[in-house]
matplotlib code that plots the C-alpha trace (Angstrom):
import matplotlib.pyplot as plt

x = [-121.3, -120.7, -124.4, -125.0, -122.3, -123.8, -127.2, -125.7, -124.1, -127.4, -129.2, -126.5, -126.9, -130.7, -130.5, -128.2, -130.6, -133.5, -131.6, -130.7, -134.4, -135.6, -133.1, -134.1, -137.7, -136.9, -135.0, -137.5, -140.4, -138.8, -138.1, -141.1, -139.0, -139.2, -136.7, -135.4, -134.8, -133.0, -130.7, -130.1, -129.1, -126.9, -125.1, -124.7, -123.4, -121.1, -123.0, -124.1, -121.3, -122.5, -126.1, -124.8, -122.8, -125.9, -127.9, -125.5, -126.7, -129.4, -126.7, -126.0, -129.5, -129.2, -125.7, -126.8, -130.0, -128.1, -125.6, -128.4, -130.0, -126.7, -126.3, -122.6, -121.9, -124.7, -123.5, -120.1, -121.8, -123.4, -120.1, -118.5, -121.3, -120.7, -117.0, -117.7, -120.1, -117.4, -114.9, -117.4, -118.3, -114.6, -114.1, -117.1, -115.9, -112.4, -113.2]
y = [-19.6, -20.5, -20.5, -23.0, -25.3, -25.2, -26.0, -28.9, -30.2, -30.1, -31.8, -34.5, -35.1, -35.2, -37.6, -39.9, -39.8, -40.6, -43.5, -44.9, -44.6, -46.3, -49.1, -49.5, -49.6, -52.3, -54.4, -53.8, -54.9, -58.2, -59.0, -57.4, -54.8, -51.0, -48.5, -47.8, -51.5, -51.9, -48.9, -50.0, -53.4, -52.0, -49.8, -52.7, -55.0, -52.4, -52.3, -48.7, -47.7, -50.2, -48.9, -45.4, -46.4, -48.0, -44.8, -42.7, -44.2, -41.5, -38.9, -40.1, -39.1, -35.7, -35.1, -36.0, -34.0, -30.9, -31.4, -31.8, -28.5, -26.7, -26.2, -27.1, -25.5, -27.4, -30.6, -29.9, -29.6, -33.0, -34.4, -32.9, -34.4, -37.8, -37.6, -36.7, -39.6, -41.9, -40.8, -41.2, -44.7, -45.6, -44.4, -46.4, -49.6, -49.5, -48.6]
z = [91.5, 95.2, 95.9, 93.0, 94.3, 97.8, 96.3, 94.4, 97.6, 99.4, 96.5, 96.5, 100.3, 100.0, 97.0, 99.0, 102.0, 99.8, 98.3, 101.7, 102.8, 99.6, 100.0, 103.6, 102.7, 100.1, 102.5, 105.3, 103.1, 102.2, 105.9, 107.6, 109.3, 109.7, 108.4, 111.9, 112.5, 109.2, 109.9, 113.6, 112.4, 109.7, 112.3, 114.8, 112.1, 110.5, 107.2, 107.2, 104.8, 102.2, 102.5, 102.1, 99.0, 97.4, 98.3, 96.4, 93.1, 93.1, 92.9, 89.4, 88.4, 90.0, 88.4, 84.9, 85.1, 86.2, 83.4, 80.9, 82.1, 81.8, 85.6, 85.7, 89.1, 90.7, 89.1, 90.6, 94.0, 93.6, 92.6, 95.8, 97.9, 96.3, 97.0, 100.6, 101.0, 99.5, 102.1, 104.9, 103.5, 103.4, 107.0, 108.2, 106.4, 107.8, 111.4]

ax = plt.figure().add_subplot(projection="3d")
ax.plot(x, y, z, "-o")
ax.set_aspect("equal")
plt.show()
């Protein structure tokens, strides 16, 4: 049970990281910038929290796929990762 929750948390964090990278690629391709330039600009302008929130959309896919497969504990881990990302995003937006 605990192992499945930890696996779900890891899947949620990886899904969020992939979402951030995909969004950065999308933004970078429209402005002829690299991923690192997009992320550095986001950090300097205080917009990293917004990009992280958009990246968390992929957690929805992971969550519902795990629920559909009957892996409730792993889905709970993805939900915990999403809540953690929400708190980090909130901290980044208000500091």
